[in-house]
N, C-alpha and C positions, 0 to 999 in steps of 0.2 A: 396297571396302567390302563390306559383310557382307551378311545376309538383309534382301530385300524388305519394306519394309512391308506389303504385301498381298501374302501367302504365298498363289498358286493349287494348288489339289490338284481335280482335275477327276476326274468320276468317268468311265467308258468310255461313257457314252451321250453324257456333256457334250463327251468331246475327239471322239467321232465326227462329231457337229454342228458342232462347229465348225471339223475337216476337210473336211469339205462345204461349208461356207460358205468356208473359206478360199481352194478351188478352182475356187469356181464361177466360170465366166466370164461370168454373167449379172449377178451379186452387184454392189452398190455397193462400190467401192472403201475405201469407208468402214468397210465391215462388214467386209470384209476385211480391212481392216489391224488392225482392232480384233480379231476371230477370231484373227488370227495373235499380236498382245500377249498375248493368254490364255496360246495354247496355249505358245509360247515361255517364259511366266513361268512353265505348268504345270513344263515341260522343267530348271526350274532356274535358268535364265537371267537372271544383275541386269539390272535395271532400263537403266544403260550399256550394256549388251550387247545388249538389246531394240535401242533409240533405235539404235546403230550401226547393228545390221544394216537395221533398215525407214526410216534414216534420218528421224528424227524426233528431238524430244525428250526427255526422260527426264519431265518431267512429265507429258506423253502417258502415258505407261505406269501412270503413279502415276494419274492419275486415271482409267483405264479399268479396272486393278488395282481400284482402291478402289469403283468402283461396281457393280463384280461381286461384291463381298462385302454391299455394301448390298443389291442386288436378290438375295439370295439366294433366294428365292421362285419371281421371275418365270423365265419361258423361257428359254432360250438365247438365242434373237432378241431377246426384249425386252431382254435384259439389255447388248446389241450396239447397241441404236437411243439415240437422242438424247433429252435430255429433253424434256418438252415444255417452249416457252420461253412465260416471262410477257407479256403482251400484253392490251390492248382485247379484251374477249370478243366474237363477231359481234354486231352487234345487228339485221341482217337475216335472218331465220328462212328455211328453205329453200322454204317455202310463199309468200315474198315474193319470193324468184328465180323461182320458178316461172313467177309473174304476172308479172316483168317479161322474162323471155325471151320468154313467149308474146307481152308487147304488142310488142318488139323484132322479133317476125315479121310483125306487120302492118303495112299501110302507115302511114306519117305522113299520107296526105290523107285517110284516115276517121278522122281525132282535127282534121281542120280546119286540117292545117298547109297551107301552100303551098309542100312540096319532094316531093322524089319518093325520097329515103331517109333512114335516123335521121343522124344524128351523134350521139356519145355528149352534149354538153351536150343538144340537141333532147330526146333520149330521157330525160337526167334531170329534164329540167325537164316532161314529160310523166308519167312515175313519180309526182313529187311532185304536180301537177295530180291525180293520178286518186287518189291520197292512198294510193299502194301503201305507199308511206314518207314520212316525215317530212322527210329528207334525204339525200340523197346526192351525192359529190361523180361528174363527169362522168368524170375518170381513174380513179377505184375501180371506176365503172359497167365501163369497160371494162377493167380489168384481170382483172376476174369473168368477163366475156361472154367474154373471150377463150380466160381458163381452163375453161368450161362449156360453149361450143361447139364443136363442129370445124371448123365453117364460119361465119366471120362476115364474109364480102364483102360482104354486104348494107350494111356500116357503112363510113362516112367513117374516117378518122380522127382526128377532130378536132370 
């Protein structure tokens, strides 16, 4: 096989940054692998050789060397990141989440409910009733609260 389609020619600074990333114990493995792909490509290895050394498919090499070229104005770290994925944008603002979290810290009895602990369903109903948001599913509410709060033991699971 001949020369790779997306030939990598690193500057010394880029090479140094990539070497640090590839040797960092705390770095995400996907970032380490991508840094190694770029470094090996810069050393002149063919895609098939890199793929064999890293035990990945050679199309992955093409993907990341192509992206390296396409994002040449970005920092080294940005060039190794996944691209943003398409999807529906958030419809709940940070301010609304703050109000939801604050409400979750209040007692259900203070809102006329005859329960002692919030379930995600009851909390979602109360959030809608108070006009904080027009709609929210209990499961979405639960997922977000689990991410945004370190101790959610006051919540039931259903």
